[in-house]
C-alpha positions as CSV (number, residue, x, y, z in Angstrom):
1,X,11.1,21.2,-116.2
2,X,10.8,21.8,-112.5
3,X,12.6,19.2,-110.3
4,X,10.3,17.5,-107.8
5,X,11.4,17.5,-104.2
6,X,12.0,14.1,-102.6
7,X,10.5,14.4,-99.2
8,X,11.0,11.4,-96.9
9,X,7.9,9.2,-96.3
10,X,6.7,9.4,-92.8
11,X,6.3,5.9,-91.2
12,X,3.7,6.0,-88.6
13,X,3.3,3.9,-85.6
14,X,0.2,2.4,-87.1
15,X,2.1,1.3,-90.2
16,X,4.8,-0.3,-88.0
17,X,2.2,-2.2,-86.0
18,X,0.6,-3.5,-89.1
19,X,3.9,-4.7,-90.5
20,X,4.7,-6.5,-87.2
21,X,1.3,-8.2,-87.2
22,X,1.9,-9.4,-90.8
23,X,5.4,-10.7,-89.9
24,X,4.0,-12.6,-86.9
25,X,1.2,-14.1,-89.0
26,X,3.7,-15.3,-91.6
27,X,5.9,-16.8,-88.9
28,X,2.9,-18.5,-87.3
29,X,1.8,-19.9,-90.6
30,X,5.3,-21.1,-91.4
31,X,5.6,-22.7,-88.0
32,X,2.3,-24.5,-88.3
33,X,3.3,-25.8,-91.7
34,X,6.6,-27.0,-90.5
35,X,5.0,-28.6,-87.4
36,X,2.5,-30.3,-89.7
37,X,5.2,-31.6,-91.9
38,X,7.1,-32.9,-88.9
39,X,4.0,-34.5,-87.4
40,X,3.3,-36.3,-90.7
41,X,6.9,-37.3,-91.1
42,X,6.9,-38.6,-87.5
43,X,3.7,-40.6,-88.1
44,X,5.1,-42.1,-91.3
45,X,8.4,-42.8,-89.6
46,X,6.6,-44.4,-86.6
47,X,4.4,-46.4,-88.9
48,X,7.5,-47.7,-90.8
49,X,9.3,-48.5,-87.5
50,X,6.2,-50.2,-86.1
51,X,5.7,-52.4,-89.2
52,X,9.4,-53.1,-89.8
53,X,10.9,-53.1,-86.3
54,X,8.7,-52.5,-83.3
55,X,5.9,-54.8,-84.3
56,X,8.5,-57.6,-85.0
57,X,9.7,-57.2,-81.4
58,X,6.2,-57.6,-79.9
59,X,5.7,-61.0,-78.3
60,X,3.0,-63.3,-79.7
61,X,3.5,-65.8,-76.8
62,X,5.4,-66.2,-73.6
63,X,6.4,-69.7,-72.2
64,X,7.8,-69.8,-68.7
65,X,9.2,-66.3,-69.2
66,X,10.6,-66.9,-72.6
67,X,9.1,-64.7,-75.3
68,X,8.2,-65.8,-78.8
69,X,8.6,-62.6,-80.9
70,X,6.4,-61.6,-83.8
71,X,9.2,-61.5,-86.3
72,X,10.5,-65.0,-85.5
73,X,6.9,-66.4,-85.6
74,X,6.2,-64.6,-89.0
75,X,9.3,-66.2,-90.5
76,X,8.2,-69.6,-89.4
77,X,4.7,-69.0,-90.8
78,X,6.1,-68.1,-94.1
79,X,8.5,-71.1,-94.0
80,X,5.5,-73.3,-93.3
81,X,3.7,-71.8,-96.3
82,X,6.7,-72.5,-98.5
83,X,6.7,-76.1,-97.3
84,X,3.1,-76.5,-98.3
85,X,3.8,-74.9,-101.7
86,X,6.6,-77.4,-102.2
87,X,4.2,-80.3,-101.3
88,X,1.7,-78.9,-103.8
89,X,4.4,-78.8,-106.5
90,X,5.3,-82.4,-105.8
91,X,1.6,-83.5,-106.1
92,X,1.3,-81.5,-109.3
93,X,4.5,-83.0,-110.7
94,X,3.5,-86.6,-110.1
95,X,0.0,-86.0,-111.4
96,X,1.2,-84.5,-114.6
97,X,4.0,-86.9,-115.2
98,X,2.7,-90.2,-113.9
99,X,-1.1,-89.7,-114.1
100,X,-1.7,-90.2,-110.4
101,X,-4.7,-88.4,-109.2
102,X,-3.7,-86.0,-106.4
103,X,-6.4,-83.5,-107.0
104,X,-8.0,-84.0,-103.5
105,X,-4.6,-83.6,-101.8
106,X,-3.8,-80.5,-103.8
107,X,-7.2,-79.0,-102.9
108,X,-6.5,-79.6,-99.2
109,X,-3.2,-77.7,-99.6
110,X,-5.0,-74.8,-101.3
111,X,-7.6,-74.8,-98.6
112,X,-5.0,-74.5,-95.9
113,X,-3.1,-71.8,-97.7
114,X,-6.4,-69.8,-97.9
115,X,-6.7,-70.2,-94.1
116,X,-3.8,-68.1,-92.8
117,X,-5.1,-68.0,-89.2
118,X,-5.1,-71.8,-89.0
119,X,-1.5,-71.9,-90.1
120,X,-0.6,-69.1,-87.7
121,X,-2.1,-71.0,-84.8
122,X,-0.4,-74.2,-85.8
123,X,3.0,-72.5,-85.9
124,X,2.4,-70.7,-82.7
125,X,1.6,-74.0,-80.9
126,X,4.6,-75.6,-82.5
127,X,6.9,-72.8,-81.4
128,X,5.4,-73.1,-77.9
129,X,6.3,-76.8,-77.8
130,X,9.8,-76.0,-79.0
131,X,10.4,-73.6,-76.1
132,X,9.4,-76.4,-73.7
133,X,11.7,-78.8,-75.5
134,X,14.6,-76.4,-75.3
135,X,14.0,-75.7,-71.6
136,X,13.8,-79.4,-70.7
137,X,16.9,-80.1,-72.8
138,X,18.8,-77.4,-71.0
139,X,17.8,-78.8,-67.6
140,X,19.2,-82.2,-68.6
141,X,22.4,-80.8,-70.2
142,X,21.4,-81.9,-73.7
143,X,23.0,-79.8,-76.4
144,X,23.4,-79.8,-80.1
145,X,26.7,-78.7,-81.8
146,X,27.1,-76.8,-85.0
147,X,28.7,-79.9,-86.5
148,X,25.6,-81.9,-85.7
149,X,23.4,-79.3,-87.3
150,X,25.6,-79.2,-90.4
151,X,25.4,-83.0,-90.7
152,X,21.6,-82.9,-90.4
153,X,21.5,-80.3,-93.1
154,X,23.6,-82.4,-95.4
155,X,21.5,-85.5,-94.6
156,X,18.4,-83.5,-95.7
157,X,20.1,-82.9,-99.0
158,X,21.1,-86.6,-99.3
159,X,24.7,-85.6,-99.1
160,X,26.8,-88.0,-97.0
161,X,30.5,-87.1,-97.1
162,X,31.4,-90.1,-95.1
163,X,29.2,-92.5,-97.0
164,X,25.5,-93.4,-96.7
165,X,24.9,-94.4,-93.1
166,X,23.6,-97.8,-92.1
167,X,20.1,-97.6,-90.7
168,X,20.2,-97.7,-86.9
169,X,16.7,-99.2,-86.5
170,X,16.2,-102.6,-88.0
171,X,13.0,-104.7,-87.8
172,X,12.8,-106.8,-84.6
173,X,12.5,-110.4,-85.8
174,X,10.0,-112.2,-83.7
175,X,6.9,-114.3,-84.2
176,X,3.8,-115.1,-82.2
177,X,3.6,-118.4,-80.3
178,X,1.9,-121.4,-81.9
179,X,-1.6,-122.3,-80.7
180,X,-2.0,-124.3,-77.5
181,X,-4.5,-127.1,-77.4
182,X,-7.0,-124.6,-75.8
183,X,-6.6,-122.1,-78.7
184,X,-6.9,-124.9,-81.2
185,X,-10.1,-125.9,-79.6
186,X,-11.4,-122.3,-79.9
187,X,-9.9,-121.7,-83.3
188,X,-9.5,-125.1,-85.1
189,X,-9.5,-123.7,-88.6
190,X,-6.2,-122.0,-88.2
191,X,-4.0,-125.1,-88.2
192,X,-4.0,-128.7,-89.4
193,X,-1.0,-129.6,-87.3
194,X,-1.2,-131.5,-84.1
195,X,-1.7,-129.3,-81.1
196,X,1.3,-128.5,-78.9
197,X,1.4,-127.3,-75.4
198,X,4.7,-125.5,-75.8
199,X,5.1,-121.9,-76.8
200,X,7.5,-122.3,-79.7
201,X,8.3,-119.6,-82.2
202,X,6.7,-119.9,-85.6
203,X,5.8,-117.3,-88.2
204,X,2.3,-116.0,-88.0
205,X,0.1,-113.3,-89.6
206,X,-2.2,-111.0,-87.7
207,X,-5.2,-109.1,-88.9
208,X,-5.2,-105.3,-88.9
209,X,-7.7,-103.9,-86.5
210,X,-10.7,-102.3,-88.3
211,X,-11.4,-98.6,-87.8
212,X,-14.5,-99.6,-85.9
213,X,-12.4,-100.8,-83.0
214,X,-9.3,-98.7,-83.4
215,X,-9.2,-96.0,-80.8
216,X,-8.4,-92.3,-81.2
217,X,-5.1,-91.6,-79.5
218,X,-5.5,-90.6,-75.8
219,X,-2.9,-87.9,-76.0
220,X,-2.7,-85.2,-78.6
221,X,0.4,-85.4,-80.7
222,X,2.4,-82.3,-80.9
223,X,2.8,-80.7,-84.4
224,X,6.1,-81.9,-85.7
225,X,8.9,-79.6,-86.5
226,X,8.8,-78.8,-90.2
227,X,11.3,-80.6,-92.4
228,X,12.6,-79.1,-95.5
229,X,10.7,-80.5,-98.5
230,X,12.8,-80.7,-101.6
231,X,11.6,-79.3,-104.9
232,X,9.9,-81.7,-107.4
233,X,12.4,-84.0,-109.0
234,X,14.0,-82.9,-112.3
235,X,16.2,-84.5,-114.9
236,X,19.3,-83.3,-113.1
237,X,21.1,-85.9,-111.0
238,X,21.4,-85.3,-107.3
239,X,24.9,-83.9,-106.7
240,X,26.9,-85.9,-104.1
241,X,29.9,-83.6,-104.1
242,X,30.5,-80.9,-101.5
243,X,30.3,-78.3,-104.2
244,X,27.0,-79.7,-105.4
245,X,25.6,-79.7,-101.9
246,X,26.7,-76.1,-101.2
247,X,25.1,-75.0,-104.5
248,X,21.8,-76.5,-103.6
249,X,21.9,-75.2,-100.1
250,X,22.8,-71.7,-101.3
251,X,20.0,-71.8,-103.8
252,X,17.5,-72.8,-101.1
253,X,18.7,-69.9,-98.9
254,X,18.3,-67.4,-101.8
255,X,14.8,-68.6,-102.4
256,X,13.9,-68.2,-98.7
257,X,15.5,-64.8,-98.6
258,X,12.9,-63.5,-101.1
259,X,10.4,-64.2,-98.3
260,X,12.6,-62.6,-95.6
261,X,13.4,-66.0,-94.1
262,X,17.0,-66.0,-92.7
263,X,19.5,-68.8,-92.5
264,X,19.5,-68.5,-88.7
265,X,15.8,-69.5,-88.7
266,X,16.4,-72.4,-91.0
267,X,19.3,-73.7,-88.9
268,X,17.3,-73.2,-85.7
269,X,14.6,-75.6,-87.1
270,X,17.3,-78.3,-87.6
271,X,18.7,-77.6,-84.1
272,X,15.4,-78.0,-82.3
273,X,14.6,-81.2,-84.2
274,X,17.9,-82.6,-83.1
275,X,17.2,-81.5,-79.5
276,X,13.8,-83.2,-79.7
277,X,15.3,-86.5,-80.9
278,X,17.9,-86.5,-78.1
279,X,15.3,-85.5,-75.5
280,X,12.9,-88.2,-76.7
281,X,15.7,-90.8,-76.4
282,X,16.5,-89.6,-72.9
283,X,12.9,-89.5,-71.7
284,X,12.1,-92.9,-73.1
285,X,15.3,-94.8,-72.4
286,X,13.5,-97.1,-70.0
287,X,10.6,-97.9,-72.4
288,X,10.1,-101.7,-72.2
289,X,10.6,-103.7,-75.4
290,X,7.7,-106.0,-74.7
291,X,4.1,-105.6,-73.4
292,X,1.0,-107.5,-72.7
293,X,-1.0,-108.1,-75.9
294,X,-4.3,-109.8,-76.6
295,X,-5.4,-111.9,-79.5
296,X,-9.1,-111.6,-80.0
297,X,-12.0,-111.8,-82.5
298,X,-15.3,-110.0,-82.4
299,X,-18.7,-109.7,-84.1
300,X,-20.0,-106.2,-84.6
301,X,-23.7,-105.5,-84.9
302,X,-25.9,-102.4,-85.0
303,X,-28.4,-102.8,-82.2
304,X,-28.5,-104.2,-78.7
305,X,-31.3,-106.6,-79.8
306,X,-29.1,-108.0,-82.6
307,X,-26.3,-108.4,-80.1
308,X,-28.4,-110.3,-77.6
309,X,-29.7,-112.7,-80.3
310,X,-26.3,-113.5,-81.6
311,X,-24.8,-113.8,-78.2
312,X,-27.4,-116.5,-77.3
313,X,-26.7,-118.3,-80.6
314,X,-23.0,-118.4,-79.7
315,X,-23.7,-119.6,-76.2
316,X,-25.6,-122.5,-77.7
317,X,-22.4,-123.6,-79.5
318,X,-22.6,-122.0,-83.0
319,X,-19.3,-121.5,-84.8
320,X,-18.0,-118.0,-83.9
321,X,-16.1,-117.5,-87.2
322,X,-19.0,-118.5,-89.4
323,X,-21.4,-116.2,-87.5
324,X,-18.9,-113.3,-87.9
325,X,-18.8,-113.8,-91.6
326,X,-22.5,-113.8,-91.8
327,X,-23.6,-110.9,-89.6
328,X,-20.6,-108.7,-88.5
329,X,-20.8,-105.2,-90.0
330,X,-17.0,-105.0,-89.5
331,X,-16.4,-106.4,-92.9
332,X,-12.6,-106.2,-92.6
333,X,-12.4,-108.7,-89.7
334,X,-15.7,-110.4,-90.5
335,X,-14.3,-111.9,-93.7
336,X,-11.6,-113.4,-91.5
337,X,-14.0,-114.9,-89.0
338,X,-13.9,-111.8,-86.8
339,X,-10.2,-112.2,-86.2
340,X,-8.5,-109.0,-85.1
341,X,-5.1,-110.5,-84.5
342,X,-2.8,-109.4,-81.7
343,X,-3.1,-105.8,-80.3
344,X,-1.8,-103.8,-77.4
345,X,-3.6,-101.7,-74.8
346,X,-4.9,-98.5,-76.3
347,X,-5.1,-99.8,-79.8
348,X,-8.9,-100.2,-79.6
349,X,-11.7,-97.9,-78.5
350,X,-11.9,-97.7,-74.7
351,X,-14.9,-100.0,-74.2
352,X,-13.5,-102.7,-76.4
353,X,-10.1,-102.4,-74.9
354,X,-11.4,-102.7,-71.3
355,X,-13.4,-105.9,-72.2
356,X,-10.6,-107.6,-74.2
357,X,-8.0,-107.1,-71.5
358,X,-10.3,-108.3,-68.7
359,X,-12.1,-111.3,-70.2
360,X,-10.8,-114.8,-69.6
361,X,-9.2,-116.7,-72.5
362,X,-11.9,-118.6,-74.4
363,X,-14.8,-116.7,-72.8
364,X,-17.4,-115.1,-75.1
365,X,-18.1,-111.9,-73.3
366,X,-21.5,-110.2,-73.1
367,X,-22.1,-107.5,-75.8
368,X,-20.1,-104.3,-75.3
369,X,-21.4,-101.0,-76.6
370,X,-19.1,-98.5,-78.3
371,X,-19.6,-95.6,-80.7
372,X,-19.6,-98.1,-83.6
373,X,-22.3,-100.5,-82.3
374,X,-22.3,-103.6,-80.1
375,X,-19.3,-106.0,-80.0
376,X,-19.3,-109.6,-79.0
377,X,-15.7,-110.4,-78.1
378,X,-13.9,-113.6,-77.6
379,X,-10.3,-113.5,-76.3
380,X,-8.2,-116.3,-77.9
381,X,-4.9,-115.6,-76.0
382,X,-3.1,-113.1,-73.9
383,X,0.7,-112.9,-73.8
384,X,3.7,-110.6,-72.9
385,X,5.1,-110.2,-76.4
386,X,8.1,-108.3,-77.8
387,X,7.5,-105.1,-79.7
388,X,8.4,-104.8,-83.3
389,X,10.7,-101.9,-84.3
390,X,7.7,-99.8,-85.5
391,X,5.7,-100.6,-82.3
392,X,8.7,-99.7,-80.1
393,X,9.2,-96.4,-81.9
394,X,5.5,-95.6,-81.7
395,X,5.5,-96.4,-78.0
396,X,8.4,-94.0,-77.5
397,X,6.6,-91.3,-79.5
398,X,3.4,-91.8,-77.4
399,X,5.4,-91.5,-74.2
400,X,7.1,-88.3,-75.4
401,X,3.8,-86.7,-76.4
402,X,2.4,-87.6,-73.0
403,X,5.4,-85.8,-71.4
404,X,4.9,-82.8,-73.7
405,X,1.2,-82.6,-72.8
406,X,2.0,-82.7,-69.1
407,X,4.8,-80.1,-69.6
408,X,2.3,-77.7,-71.3
409,X,-0.2,-78.2,-68.5
410,X,2.4,-77.4,-65.9
411,X,3.9,-74.4,-67.8
412,X,2.9,-70.8,-67.6
413,X,1.9,-70.0,-71.2
414,X,0.5,-66.7,-72.4
415,X,-0.5,-66.0,-75.9
416,X,-1.2,-62.5,-77.2
417,X,-4.0,-61.8,-79.8
418,X,-1.6,-59.4,-81.7
419,X,-0.6,-62.4,-83.8
420,X,-4.0,-62.5,-85.4
421,X,-3.4,-59.1,-86.9
422,X,0.0,-60.0,-88.3
423,X,-0.4,-63.5,-89.9
424,X,1.5,-63.6,-93.2
425,X,-0.5,-64.5,-96.3
426,X,2.5,-64.9,-98.5
427,X,4.0,-66.7,-100.3
428,X,1.0,-68.1,-102.1
429,X,0.1,-70.0,-105.2
430,X,0.2,-67.8,-108.4
431,X,-3.2,-66.4,-109.4
432,X,-4.9,-68.6,-111.9
């Protein structure tokens, strides 16, 4: 068998050029594929960073140069939702175990949980207020120590290592003055005793102003800092040992961690509430403990014509109390002869308030129109009277809220709409 000769294959320039073109095409395709993979990976990485890091560092508001970051705000929104869920659980517990109907309150909680933007706005407003409180506290040298925060946490869990504290605010014991001969003439049915000219101290009762005369507060109260709401009561006794407190506290932190709420956020809530209390005390330290109050009665009717007729009847000498029982549409005070008891400025609607504090004692004023109808007012007395403990605290709160309103108006506050895209909707009630 003849042996074939192995002649070398001639590689032409054309063949070499084709191979080079193929190599370049392969490298180009490989490069495009790698670049595509890198771009996709970068986009995924950027998306992850934006959601988990960059977005959390975007400000949702800026107050006098201090930024409120998205991450901090989101934690507080989730914390607020947890508080609402705890309230819902309490209502449910009492309804199931004691038969108290809380269905309306529970539905209100559900409605709020289904309105995340409303909760987000409330928390944003609240955190804005807190920045202003912190800034004013710093100006005045007001601080809160870690020990104070710890005691406040313990107090919230009803753990008092030094014993249960004695309440610092006790009711102010005082009574309204007895009727003078003038008031006894105006209001004879209130006493059978002989009239006295002296202002002695004797127990007395006052009527609660009806909603038809009670005014809407003139200043908007700031949303309060959320307070930790305990879980519904169980059969387990509340532990009063340090170990028991720490166990409950740690359990709370673990539950909050499932919603990515840190202990730092929890303690900052306690801190700002303590700062608020100290600042309130400082701002209101000169609040007077007494104020001018009026004792008055009124008749409320629907139309101006009714008011005119009844005003003329009273001017002719008819008994005010009897007429109030017959015709006043304010049934609360009407049953008591129109008596509204003692009240301070601002307690009534503006028109009523102005008339009551300007009329002479004993005078039956011309009908005054308000959003509720027409009032015929008679002032029975006007005195500078001491405030009860509750009245005094309310006066301080009003003064503080007035300060906060003014501080907000004077501040440079910017909010960013980015918060609307990042409002947490969890945690939520389990699906039914």
